[in-house]
C-alpha positions as CSV (number, residue, x, y, z in Angstrom):
1,M,0.1,0.1,0.0
2,K,2.7,2.3,0.6
3,S,4.6,1.6,-2.5
4,R,1.0,3.0,-4.4
5,K,1.3,6.0,-2.1
6,I,4.8,6.8,-3.0
7,A,4.2,6.2,-6.4
8,A,1.3,8.5,-6.6
9,L,3.3,11.3,-5.0
10,A,6.1,11.3,-7.6
11,V,4.0,11.8,-10.5
12,T,1.2,14.2,-8.9
13,A,1.4,18.1,-9.3
14,A,-0.1,19.5,-6.2
15,L,-0.7,23.2,-4.9
16,A,1.3,24.0,-1.6
17,L,2.6,25.9,1.9
18,A,7.3,26.9,7.4
19,A,9.6,26.6,9.3
20,C,10.7,26.9,9.9
21,G,8.7,26.9,10.2
22,G,9.5,27.6,10.9
23,D,6.0,27.6,9.6
24,D,6.1,27.0,10.4
25,D,4.4,28.4,13.4
26,D,5.1,27.2,12.7
27,D,3.8,27.5,13.9
28,T,5.8,29.5,15.9
29,S,3.9,28.1,19.0
30,S,5.6,26.3,21.8
31,A,5.2,23.0,23.8
32,T,4.5,25.5,26.9
33,D,0.9,27.5,27.4
34,A,0.9,31.1,25.9
35,P,-2.0,33.6,26.3
36,A,-4.8,33.4,23.7
37,P,-4.4,36.6,21.0
38,T,-6.5,39.4,22.0
39,T,-9.3,38.2,19.4
40,G,-10.0,35.2,21.2
41,E,-10.6,33.4,18.0
42,A,-8.5,32.1,15.2
43,P,-8.3,34.8,12.8
44,A,-10.1,34.2,9.0
45,A,-9.2,35.5,5.8
46,T,-11.6,38.2,4.5
47,T,-13.2,36.1,2.3
48,A,-13.5,32.6,1.8
49,A,-11.3,31.9,-1.5
50,P,-12.6,29.7,-4.1
51,A,-10.5,26.7,-5.3
52,T,-7.7,27.5,-7.9
53,T,-5.3,25.6,-9.5
54,D,-3.3,28.7,-11.2
55,G,-2.4,31.0,-8.6
56,E,-5.0,33.4,-9.6
57,A,-6.2,35.6,-6.7
58,P,-9.7,36.3,-6.2
59,A,-11.1,40.1,-5.7
60,T,-11.6,40.7,-1.7
61,T,-13.8,43.4,-0.3
62,D,-12.4,45.6,2.6
63,G,-13.4,44.0,5.8
64,E,-13.6,45.6,9.1
65,A,-10.3,45.2,11.1
66,P,-10.1,43.8,14.7
67,A,-10.6,46.5,17.5
68,T,-6.9,47.3,19.5
69,T,-6.7,46.5,22.9
70,D,-5.2,49.8,23.9
71,G,-4.8,52.9,21.7
72,E,-5.9,53.6,18.1
73,A,-3.6,52.0,15.7
74,P,-2.7,53.8,12.3
75,A,-5.2,53.3,9.4
76,T,-5.3,53.4,5.8
77,T,-8.1,54.0,3.4
78,A,-9.6,51.5,1.0
79,A,-7.7,51.1,-2.1
80,P,-8.0,49.1,-5.4
81,A,-6.4,45.6,-6.1
82,G,-2.6,46.4,-6.6
83,A,-2.8,50.0,-4.9
84,E,0.4,51.3,-3.1
85,F,0.0,51.2,0.5
86,A,1.2,54.2,2.6
87,V,0.4,54.4,6.7
88,D,-1.6,57.3,8.1
89,V,1.0,58.5,11.0
90,S,-1.2,61.3,12.1
91,V,-2.7,58.9,14.5
92,C,0.2,57.5,16.0
93,D,1.2,58.3,19.5
94,D,3.8,60.4,18.6
95,P,4.0,61.3,15.0
96,G,7.1,63.1,15.2
97,A,8.9,60.0,16.2
98,A,7.6,58.0,13.2
99,T,8.6,60.5,10.8
100,A,12.1,61.0,12.1
101,A,15.1,59.9,10.5
102,I,17.1,57.1,12.2
103,E,20.5,57.9,13.1
104,G,23.6,55.8,13.9
105,P,23.3,52.1,14.3
106,I,20.0,50.8,13.3
107,T,18.9,48.7,16.2
108,I,16.5,45.7,15.8
109,G,14.7,44.3,18.7
110,T,13.7,40.4,18.5
111,S,12.4,37.9,21.2
112,Y,12.2,34.1,21.0
113,P,13.1,31.3,23.2
114,Q,16.5,30.8,23.9
115,S,16.1,28.6,27.1
116,G,14.0,25.9,28.0
117,G,12.0,23.2,26.5
118,P,10.8,25.7,23.1
119,A,14.6,27.0,22.7
120,V,15.3,23.5,21.2
121,L,12.9,24.1,18.3
122,F,13.2,27.6,18.0
123,Q,16.7,28.8,19.0
124,P,18.0,27.9,15.3
125,A,15.7,30.4,13.8
126,G,17.5,33.3,16.1
127,D,21.0,32.0,15.0
128,G,19.7,32.2,11.3
129,F,18.6,35.6,11.8
130,Q,21.9,36.7,13.6
131,A,24.2,34.9,10.9
132,Y,22.3,36.9,8.4
133,I,23.0,40.3,10.2
134,D,26.8,39.5,10.5
135,Y,27.0,38.6,7.1
136,Y,25.5,41.7,5.7
137,N,27.5,44.0,8.2
138,E,31.0,42.3,7.3
139,A,30.1,42.8,3.4
140,N,28.3,46.0,3.3
141,G,29.4,47.7,6.5
142,G,25.5,47.9,7.3
143,I,23.2,50.5,5.1
144,N,24.9,53.9,4.0
145,G,27.6,53.4,6.7
146,Q,24.7,52.7,9.5
147,T,25.8,49.2,11.3
148,I,22.9,47.1,12.1
149,E,22.7,45.5,15.6
150,V,20.5,43.0,16.9
151,I,19.3,42.7,21.0
152,A,17.6,39.5,21.2
153,K,15.9,38.6,24.6
154,D,14.7,35.2,25.8
155,D,10.8,34.9,26.4
156,Q,10.8,30.7,26.7
157,Y,7.8,30.9,24.4
158,A,5.6,32.8,27.0
159,A,3.8,35.6,25.5
160,D,3.7,37.6,28.6
161,Q,7.5,37.5,28.8
162,T,7.5,38.5,25.1
163,K,5.6,41.5,26.3
164,N,8.0,42.3,29.2
165,N,11.0,41.7,26.6
166,V,9.6,44.2,23.9
167,D,8.7,46.8,26.8
168,E,12.7,46.8,27.6
169,L,13.3,46.6,24.0
170,V,11.4,49.7,23.3
171,F,11.9,52.0,26.3
172,D,15.1,50.5,27.6
173,D,17.2,49.7,24.6
174,E,15.2,52.2,22.4
175,V,15.4,50.0,19.4
176,N,14.4,51.2,16.2
177,L,12.4,48.2,15.3
178,L,11.3,44.8,16.0
179,S,11.7,41.6,13.8
180,G,11.6,38.0,13.7
181,I,9.5,37.7,17.0
182,I,8.5,33.8,17.3
183,G,4.9,32.8,18.0
184,T,1.5,33.6,16.9
185,A,0.4,34.6,20.7
186,N,3.7,36.3,21.4
187,N,3.2,38.5,18.6
188,A,-0.3,39.2,19.3
189,A,0.5,40.1,22.9
190,V,2.5,43.0,21.8
191,Q,1.1,44.0,18.2
192,A,-1.7,46.6,19.5
193,D,1.1,48.6,21.7
194,L,3.5,48.6,18.9
195,N,1.1,49.5,16.0
196,A,-0.1,52.6,18.5
197,M,3.4,53.7,19.0
198,C,4.0,53.1,15.2
199,I,7.0,50.9,15.7
200,P,7.5,48.4,13.1
201,Q,6.8,44.8,14.3
202,L,8.4,43.3,10.6
203,W,8.2,39.5,9.9
204,A,6.5,37.6,12.7
205,L,7.7,34.0,12.7
206,T,4.6,32.4,12.3
207,G,2.0,31.7,9.7
208,S,-1.1,33.1,11.5
209,T,-3.3,35.1,9.0
210,M,-3.7,37.8,12.0
211,W,-0.6,39.5,10.1
212,G,-2.8,40.5,7.3
213,A,-4.6,43.2,9.1
214,V,-3.3,45.9,6.5
215,D,-5.8,48.4,7.7
216,Q,-5.7,48.1,11.5
217,Y,-2.1,46.8,12.3
218,P,0.0,48.2,9.3
219,F,3.4,48.1,11.3
220,T,2.9,44.5,11.6
221,S,4.0,41.9,9.1
222,G,4.5,38.1,9.0
223,V,6.9,35.9,6.8
224,L,5.9,32.5,7.0
225,V,3.3,31.1,4.4
226,P,0.0,31.5,6.2
227,Y,-1.4,28.0,7.7
228,A,-4.6,28.5,5.5
229,I,-2.6,28.1,2.2
230,E,-1.0,24.9,3.4
231,V,-4.6,23.7,3.9
232,E,-5.6,24.7,0.5
233,A,-2.4,22.8,-1.1
234,F,-3.3,19.7,0.9
235,L,-7.2,19.9,0.0
236,T,-6.3,20.6,-3.7
237,Y,-4.1,17.4,-3.6
238,L,-6.7,15.4,-1.9
239,Q,-9.3,16.5,-4.5
240,E,-6.8,15.3,-7.1
241,Q,-6.4,11.9,-5.2
242,G,-10.0,11.3,-5.1
243,A,-9.8,11.3,-1.4
244,S,-12.6,12.4,0.8
245,R,-12.8,11.1,4.3
246,L,-10.5,13.5,6.3
247,G,-9.4,13.1,10.1
248,L,-7.9,16.0,11.9
249,I,-5.2,15.8,14.7
250,Y,-4.0,18.9,16.1
251,V,-2.4,20.8,19.3
252,N,-5.0,22.2,21.3
253,N,-3.9,26.1,21.2
254,D,-4.3,29.0,18.5
255,F,-2.0,27.7,16.3
256,G,-3.6,24.2,15.9
257,Q,-7.1,26.0,15.8
258,E,-5.9,27.9,12.8
259,Y,-5.5,25.1,10.8
260,K,-8.8,23.5,12.0
261,D,-10.7,26.5,11.0
262,A,-9.4,26.6,7.7
263,V,-10.3,23.1,7.1
264,D,-13.7,23.8,8.2
265,A,-14.2,26.8,5.9
266,R,-13.0,25.0,3.1
267,A,-13.0,21.2,2.8
268,G,-16.5,21.1,1.2
269,E,-15.6,23.1,-1.6
270,Y,-12.9,20.4,-2.6
271,G,-15.8,17.4,-1.8
272,V,-14.1,16.3,1.5
273,E,-15.9,15.2,5.0
274,V,-14.0,15.5,8.2
275,V,-15.1,12.5,10.0
276,V,-13.0,12.7,13.1
277,E,-11.3,15.3,14.9
278,E,-8.2,14.6,17.8
279,T,-6.4,16.7,19.7
280,I,-3.4,16.9,21.6
281,D,-2.3,19.0,24.5
282,A,0.2,21.6,24.0
283,A,2.2,20.1,27.0
284,D,1.9,16.7,25.8
285,S,5.2,15.0,24.5
286,G,4.0,11.3,24.7
287,A,2.6,9.0,21.7
288,P,-0.8,9.9,20.7
289,T,-1.9,6.2,20.7
290,A,-5.4,6.9,21.4
291,Q,-6.0,9.9,19.2
292,V,-4.3,7.7,16.1
293,S,-6.6,4.6,17.1
294,N,-9.8,6.8,16.6
295,L,-8.2,7.9,13.4
296,V,-7.7,4.4,12.2
297,A,-11.4,3.2,13.8
298,A,-12.9,5.9,11.7
299,D,-11.5,4.4,8.2
300,V,-10.1,7.9,7.1
301,D,-8.5,8.1,3.8
302,A,-6.5,11.4,4.7
303,I,-5.1,12.7,7.6
304,L,-4.5,16.7,8.2
305,A,-1.9,16.5,11.4
306,V,-0.7,19.8,13.3
307,P,1.4,18.5,16.3
308,L,4.1,20.9,17.6
309,G,7.9,20.4,18.0
310,A,8.9,17.0,19.6
311,Q,5.2,16.1,18.7
312,C,6.2,15.7,15.0
313,I,8.3,12.8,16.0
314,A,5.8,10.9,18.3
315,F,3.0,11.3,15.7
316,M,4.8,9.7,13.0
317,S,6.1,7.1,15.1
318,E,2.6,6.1,16.2
319,I,1.4,6.2,12.6
320,G,4.1,3.5,11.9
321,N,2.8,1.6,14.7
322,A,-0.8,1.7,13.6
323,Q,0.3,0.9,9.8
324,A,2.4,-2.3,11.3
325,A,-0.9,-3.6,13.2
326,N,-3.4,-2.5,10.3
327,A,-2.5,-3.7,7.1
328,D,-5.2,-1.4,5.3
329,F,-4.5,1.5,7.2
330,D,-2.4,3.8,4.6
331,P,-4.1,7.3,4.3
332,F,-2.6,10.5,2.9
333,I,-0.9,12.1,5.4
334,Y,0.0,16.1,5.6
335,Q,1.5,17.4,8.4
336,T,2.4,20.9,9.4
337,G,5.1,22.9,7.4
338,V,6.5,23.7,11.1
339,C,7.6,20.0,11.2
340,A,9.2,20.4,7.6
341,S,12.6,19.3,8.9
342,T,15.2,16.6,8.4
343,V,15.6,16.7,12.6
344,F,12.0,15.5,12.9
345,F,11.2,13.4,10.1
346,G,14.6,11.6,10.2
347,A,14.2,10.6,14.0
348,V,11.5,8.1,13.0
349,S,12.5,4.7,12.5
350,N,9.7,2.8,12.0
351,G,8.4,3.9,8.9
352,G,5.5,6.0,10.0
353,N,7.3,9.0,8.0
354,D,7.6,7.5,4.7
355,G,5.2,9.4,1.9
356,V,4.2,11.8,4.7
357,L,3.5,15.3,3.1
358,T,4.6,18.5,4.3
359,T,5.3,21.8,2.3
360,T,8.0,24.3,2.3
361,Q,8.9,27.5,0.5
362,F,12.8,27.2,0.9
363,K,15.5,25.8,-1.2
364,D,16.4,22.5,0.0
365,V,19.7,23.2,1.8
366,A,20.2,19.7,2.9
367,N,20.2,18.3,-0.5
368,P,23.7,17.9,-1.4
369,E,23.3,18.6,-5.1
370,V,21.6,21.9,-4.1
371,A,24.5,22.5,-1.5
372,A,26.9,22.5,-4.0
373,S,25.7,24.3,-7.0
374,D,23.2,26.9,-5.8
375,E,25.6,30.1,-5.2
376,D,22.6,31.6,-2.8
377,V,22.8,28.2,-0.5
378,I,26.4,28.2,-0.5
379,T,26.5,31.7,0.5
380,Y,24.0,30.8,3.4
381,L,26.0,27.5,4.6
382,E,29.1,29.2,5.0
383,A,27.9,31.8,6.9
384,F,25.6,30.0,8.9
385,A,28.9,27.5,9.6
386,A,31.1,30.9,10.2
387,S,28.6,31.5,13.1
388,G,29.4,28.9,15.0
389,S,25.7,27.6,15.3
390,A,25.7,23.8,15.9
391,A,21.8,23.9,14.8
392,D,20.4,22.1,11.7
393,P,20.9,24.4,8.6
394,S,18.0,22.9,7.0
395,G,14.9,23.7,9.6
396,L,13.8,26.7,11.2
397,A,17.6,28.5,10.7
398,A,16.9,28.9,7.1
399,A,13.6,30.7,8.0
400,G,15.6,33.0,10.3
401,W,18.3,34.0,7.7
402,V,15.4,35.1,5.2
403,T,13.6,36.9,8.0
404,A,16.9,38.6,8.7
405,E,17.6,39.4,4.8
406,A,14.0,40.2,4.3
407,T,14.2,42.9,7.2
408,V,17.5,44.2,6.0
409,H,16.0,44.3,2.2
410,V,12.7,46.7,3.8
411,L,15.5,49.1,5.3
412,E,17.3,49.7,2.3
413,E,14.0,50.3,0.2
414,A,13.2,52.5,3.1
415,A,16.6,54.3,3.1
416,A,16.4,54.7,-0.6
417,T,13.5,57.2,-0.1
418,G,16.0,59.7,1.4
419,V,14.6,59.1,5.0
420,L,14.9,56.0,6.7
421,S,12.1,56.3,9.5
422,R,9.7,54.0,11.2
423,E,7.3,55.8,8.7
424,S,9.3,54.5,5.5
425,I,10.1,51.2,6.7
426,A,6.2,50.7,7.6
427,N,5.7,51.4,3.7
428,A,8.5,49.5,2.5
429,A,7.3,46.4,4.3
430,R,3.6,46.7,2.8
431,N,4.9,47.4,-0.4
432,V,7.4,44.6,-0.9
433,D,7.9,43.1,-4.4
434,W,11.2,40.9,-3.7
435,K,12.3,37.2,-3.8
436,P,14.5,36.4,-0.9
437,S,17.5,34.2,-1.7
438,L,16.6,30.9,0.0
439,L,12.9,31.1,-1.7
440,R,12.6,28.7,-4.4
441,E,12.0,29.7,-7.6
442,G,8.5,30.7,-8.6
443,L,8.2,32.4,-4.9
444,S,8.4,35.8,-3.9
445,F,7.3,38.4,-1.3
446,R,4.9,40.5,-2.2
447,M,2.2,43.2,-0.7
448,D,0.0,46.1,-1.1
449,A,-2.8,47.8,0.1
450,T,-5.2,45.0,-0.7
451,D,-2.8,42.0,0.0
452,G,-1.5,41.7,3.5
453,Y,0.4,38.5,2.8
454,A,4.1,38.3,1.6
455,A,4.4,34.8,1.5
456,E,1.3,32.8,-0.3
457,G,3.0,29.9,-2.0
458,A,5.4,26.8,-1.6
459,Q,6.5,23.2,-2.8
460,L,4.6,20.4,-1.7
461,V,7.3,17.6,-0.3
462,A,6.9,14.2,0.9
463,W,9.6,12.2,3.1
464,D,11.2,9.3,1.4
465,V,12.4,6.7,3.6
466,A,14.4,4.9,0.5
467,V,16.6,7.9,0.2
468,G,16.5,9.8,3.5
469,S,15.3,13.2,2.7
470,F,12.3,15.1,1.0
471,V,11.2,14.5,-2.6
472,D,9.2,17.2,-4.4
473,V,5.5,16.6,-5.4
474,G,4.6,18.3,-8.5
475,E,6.1,21.9,-9.4
476,V,6.2,24.9,-7.1
477,Q,2.7,26.5,-6.9
478,S,1.9,30.2,-5.8
479,F,-1.3,31.5,-4.1
480,D,-0.2,35.2,-4.5
481,G,-3.1,37.3,-3.5
482,L,-5.7,34.4,-2.4
483,L,-6.1,35.5,1.0
484,G,-6.4,39.2,0.4
485,V,-6.4,41.0,4.2
486,F,-7.0,39.8,7.1
487,A,-10.5,41.1,8.6
488,G,-11.1,39.9,12.1
């Protein structure tokens, strides 16, 4: 049965989403409990998007943005598709600070887990971020002679600590901007305050759709492919395979809930029915034996799995056990892009990883041929090695590198306007149209006034036990513009 599925994977084109992974998200949630976002619900896109195989985005309508928790955030006016974004700094707490030129070293603040259990998963992202900044400063001497400095604080993936860290970064360290904060709840905890102060909160390392709230929170942007895009990719694949009975298993927090909400919103469009749902407690590191047994009993022909961290390994291992005990149990399985790392997939020894699908937007830096021939990958691997990090460069480290590269690109674009300021940084981010060096061919980062998501495409991949790595499934596909803007 497994050989049949591998053969199908090798020839079937499918639409595709971290890290890293990030996303994911990455999600960038952790195995510790964190406060929920201020909305109290997993966000949805402006409108439910119709199925598409050509990446053409449907028109969106302006929705009402979520309310802030404290202070009115800058707003923009409704604009036609493709319109240039422009932030309104008149509603900033201090408009003068938003338009003032940034002089001297450019300081970037960030917060992510550097100790405790979550650090095992997320520290590589911070290493990748710092590696790019060091590389850029050495090669270019900063931006127009202004060196770039990173001040990174440890939050152990607790959102309340992230908020404390950001308060220190803003008021004590007086950073010019924030970038690369890891975690949905963590970014949500500081989003309203940073937007009210008009301090850029660039490239949240999570795939939450909340970062597309162009009107309400224009100073916040996300870097990972939204989880809703991952779901779109898998549902499209299932439709092509004729699979219709779907089982969900997801971590019981905001991260997992976003996947569930996306499935609930879109499954019917693809003729897919959710016949069973199972959850995993965020702090549970044990094997999900009972949950997988229920998936087997429900006779599903597909599974969408959203575990987190070490749960990625535990889930696939339990799938292997279930397949050994049930010869007819051979569903198509998709596992969140946050698990898309050789560290997780390579740790499974009983075959439960074989043929499991996931997605990535990044080049396969672990592939020896790519690592030897792609100049951008060579540059990355050499710089990452020079940083002294012992982390796996193929996982969230690559997402961290891209996050820093995207941050620097925005700073360069802002400086090119003649005044490097918080205002010009926000405008540069929201009008980005550029390809990071580690993104796969056919993908890019693009946003404007009506498109709140930079990354809306990726490559569907599957783990192949025989070769010990991921193999591509179909071609890179783009859903650029599909989600529009976040409507709350």
